[in-house]
N, C-alpha and C positions, 0 to 999 in steps of 0.2 A: 717321903715324897714319892709320887708317881711321875716318872718322866715321860712326857708325850713329845714325839717329834712329828711335826707336820711336814710331809715330803712332797706336797704339790702346792701350787700357788693359791694363796688365800689373801683377800683384802684385809687391811688392818682392822676394820670394824668387826669382821668375823673372828679374827684372831683374838681381839679383845674380849669378845663374848666367851670364847673357849677358855681363856685365862681366868675369867671371872667365875667359872663354874664352881671352883672349890680351892681353898688355900692349900690343899694337899697336892695340887698339881704344879709341876714344873714344865712349862711348854716351851720347846725349842723350835725355832724357825729361822731359816736364812733364805731370804728371797733370791739372793744371788746364786744359790746352790740348787734351785728347783727350776724346772722348765718354765720359761716365760709364757704367759697366756697368749693365745692367738686372738682372743676376744675377751671381753670382761667376763670373768667367772670360769674360764677354761682351765681344766686341771691337767690336761694331757700335754699341751705344748706342741711346738712344731716338730715335724719329722727331722731327724738328723741332728737334733740338739745334743750336745755333749758337754760335760764338765772338763776342764783342763785337769791334768794329773794332780796339780796342787789343790784345785777345788775339790776333786774327788776325795783326796786325803782328808780335807776338812769335813766333808759330808760324811765320810765313814766314821769320823770321830763323833759326830752327832748320833749316828745310828747306833754306835756301840753303847750309848747310854740309854737307849729307848726301851721302855717296857710296853708302851703303846705307840702304834704308828697311825697317823691319819694318811691313808692311801699307800699304795705300793710304790716304793721309791724307784724312779726312773734310773735304769742302768744297773740296778741291784735287785732285780726280781728273782732271778734264778739262784742267786747265792744268798738269799734273804736270811735263812737260818744261821748262816755262818757269820754274816756281817752284823746281825742284830742278836747277839747271844742271849740278851735278857728279855727278848720279845715274848709277850703273852697274848697280845690282841692287836689285830689290824682292822681298822674301820675303812672299808673301801669307799671310793667316791662313785663307783659304778654299781648299777643294780645287778648286772651279770658278772659277778666277781668270781664265779666258780672256775672258769677257764684260767684266770690269772692266778688264783690260789693254787691250782694244780701245777702250773708252770713253776710257781715259787716253792713247790715241794711241801706245802703246808697241809695237804690232805691227809698225810700219814702222821701228822704231829698233833699235839694237844693245844697248839696255838689257835685261839679263837679268831674266826674271820666273820665280820658282820658286813652286810651289803647296804647299798643305798636304795633298796627296794621300796617303792612307793613314792620316792622323790620325783621321779620323772613320769609318773602315771598320768597326771592331768594333761601335760603337753602332748604326750603320745596319743592319748584318747582324742584330743582335739584334732590331731592330724587325721585320724581314722574318720571322724565325723566330717571333716572338710572334704576328704576324698569321696565319701559316699554322697555328700550333697552336690559336689561339682559334677559327679557322674549322673545323678538323678536329674539335675537341672540343665544338663547339656552345656556346661560352661565353655568347653572348647569350641562348640558350634557357635555360641554367642560371640566369642572372641574372634573367630574366623569371619563371621558375617560382618562384624563391626570393622575389621581390618579391610574388608572388601567393599564397605559401605553398601552392603546388600540387605534389603528388607525381605527376609524369608520367614514368614510365620510358620511355626512348627509346634508340635506337641512337646510337653515336658513330662516328667515323671515325679513321683513322690516317694519318700521313705516310709510313709505311713502304710502299714499292712505288710511291709516287706520283712523277710526273715534274715537276721544277722547271726552267723555262726562264729563264735569267738573260740579259737583254738588256743587254749591256755588261759583259763579264767582265774588268774591270780590277781595281783594288785592292778596291773595295767588292764587286764580283761574286765575287772569289776568297774574300773573307771570308764571304760568304753561303754559298758552296759548302762551305767548310770546316765550317760550323756545321750545314748541312742534311744532309751526308753521314752523320753518325752516326745519323740518324733512318731511314736506309735508303732515302733518296730517290735517284732517278736524276736526274743533272744534265746539262742541255743548256746550252751557252754560245753566245751570239751576239756576234760582234765584227766590226769594220769589214773586216778581212782575216784570212784564215786560211792558215797554211802548215804544212808537215809537221812541222817542229821547234818548233811554237808552244808556249811554256811553259804556256799556258792549258790544254793537253791534260792536264796533271797535275791539273787541278781539275774537269774535266768528262768525262762519258762520251762526249760527242760535241760537236763544234764546228761552227757554221754561220756563213758570212759573212752580212752584212746583206742580200745579194741573195737569201738563202734564209730570210729572217726568217719569212715566213708558214708555211713548212714546219715550222720549229722550233716556232712558237707552236701549231700544230695538234696537236702531241704532248703539250702541257703540261696538267697539272692545276693547276699554280700558275705564275704569271709574275711575275718581279721585274725591274723596270726600274731601271738604275743609270746611265743615259746622261748625259753632260755636256750643257750647253746650247751648241750650236754651230749654224751655218747648216745643216750636214750632218745634224744629228740632229733639227732642227725637224719636229715631227709625223711622225717616223719611224714611231711607233706610231700610225698613222692609223686611220680608221674601218674600212678594209678589213682592216688587220692585226688589229684588235680582233675583227672578225667571223670571222677565220680561227681564233681560239681555240675550243676545243671548248666546247660548252654546259656551263655549270656551273663553268668554270674560275674561279680566284680570282686577283685582280690586285693587285700592290703596286708603288708607285713611290717610290723614295728617291733618284732622280737629279735631273732637272730637269723642271718641269711642262710646259715648252714642247715636250718630246720626245713628248708624248702629246696626241692630239686629244681634248680634254676633253669636247666636245659628243658625240662618238661614244662615249666611255666612259660618259657619263651615260645615253645611250639604251640601251646594252648592259646596264647595271645595272638600269634601269627595266623592261626587257623580260624580265629573267631570263636573258639569254644568259650573263652573268657572274653568279656567285653572290654576289660581294661584292668589296670593294676596301679596301685600307689605303693612305692617301696622306699623305705627308709634304711633298709639293711640288705646286704648282699653277701653271697658266698665268698667273694674276694673283694676286699676293700683296700684302697679306693677301687671303685668299679673300673675295670680295664677299658681303655678307649675303644678296643675292638669288640666289646660286648654288644650283642645285637639289641640289648635293651635300650641303648641310646637311640636306636633307629625307629623304635616303635612309637607311633603317635599316640597310642592309647595307654601309655605308661608315664606316670609321674615318678621322677627320680629325686629323692632327697639324700644328700650325702651324709647319712647317719648323723643328722644334726637337728632334727625337728624338736628335740628336747633341750636344745641349747638356749635357755632363757636365764641369763646371768642374774637378774634381779630376783627371780623366784627360786631357781635351783640352789644358788649359794646360800640363800636364807634357810631353805629347807634342809640342805646338807648340814648347816651349822646347828639347826634345831635338833636334828637326829643325833649328831655327834655329841652335843652337850647333854642330851637326855641319856645317851649311852654312857657317857663319862660319869654322870651321877650314879647310874646303876652299877657301874663297874666298881667305883669307890665304896659303894654301900653293900657290895656283894649280892646285888639283885640280878635276875636274868636280863640279858641284853636283848635289844630289839634287832630283828633281821639276822639272826645267827645262821650262817651258811651251813646247809646240810652237806657234809663232805662226801656222802655217798651219791646223792642226787645232783650235787654241784649247783644248787640254787637255794 
C-alpha cells in the first residue's frame, strides 16, 4: 500500500475521487488537523492558525506514515524531511512551489515535487484581459461620469492592432495569448531561452530571450508579467526595463511580485510614463497600508486572489493529483515536476 496524507483542506467529494484512484492507495486526512478554509476551496487557511500541542502530536503521527503528501503541511515545512521520513513525493497546491520546496530543504534531496502549474492559468489570463479591456474602453472614466451624472462624450480605444508583450510565456502566458489573439492583438513572448523549434512559437508572433527583454518591452502597448519567483527572475523587470516601455504602456503582473522593481513601477506610474497597472502580486504581501500603490488612481489592486475560483480550481487540482497518482503507482513520469535548479 502507498500511504497518501492530505495536509490541506479538501471537500469530501474530492477526497472520494482521490481514494477511488486505485486500491493500492491508503489516503489519510483529518479535517480538524489542517487549516480551515477562508472560503470554499482555500488551501492556505487563515493567518495565525495553529494546532494545539495534542493536535500537532496526532498530525505528526499521520505524517510519519506518508510516502506521498498532498501539499506542504502547515507548521512543518522547514522540518519536512525529519517529520516525514518515508516521503518520496509532494504534490503542491500552488503553481509557484519552488520557493516553498527550497524552504522545506527538498531542493538537495531526491524527493520529487510536482506543482499545480496550469491549474490557475485560465483565471489569471482572464484577469489580464479584463485589465486591458477596462483600460482600452476607459471604464474608470465611465464610472466617474455616471457617479457625477455627467454626459461627457469622449473617444475610446481598442485592443485590435495593439501589441502585447508577455514576459514569461509558460502555461499562464500561453493562456493569455490564446485569449488576447481573438481581439486582434500582436503577441510578443519573452522567455529564458529561445530555440528554433520552440513550442511557444505557436502562441506568439515573435519570441525574445530575456537578454532582449528591453527590446521586446519597447514594442509593447500592453505588458503582462507571469514570471515565477526565483533568484534568476528577482527584479528582472527593473527600473531600466520599465523605462524601456513606451510612454503610455499599460502594465499587468500576475506572476510574482519580486520579479518587478516595485519602486521603479510606482515612479513610472506617478510620472505618467505608464498609463496604468493591474497587479495581483506584490513584493510584500499583504501589501502594506503605507504603500503608495494604494493612492494611485490608475492602479488596480487584487490581493493575490484573482485565481481563487473554488468550483474550478479544486476540480482541476483533483484532476491533476489523481492523474499523477496513477502515474506514480504505474512508474510513469509525473506531470509538472519541479526543476530544482530553476525552481519552477
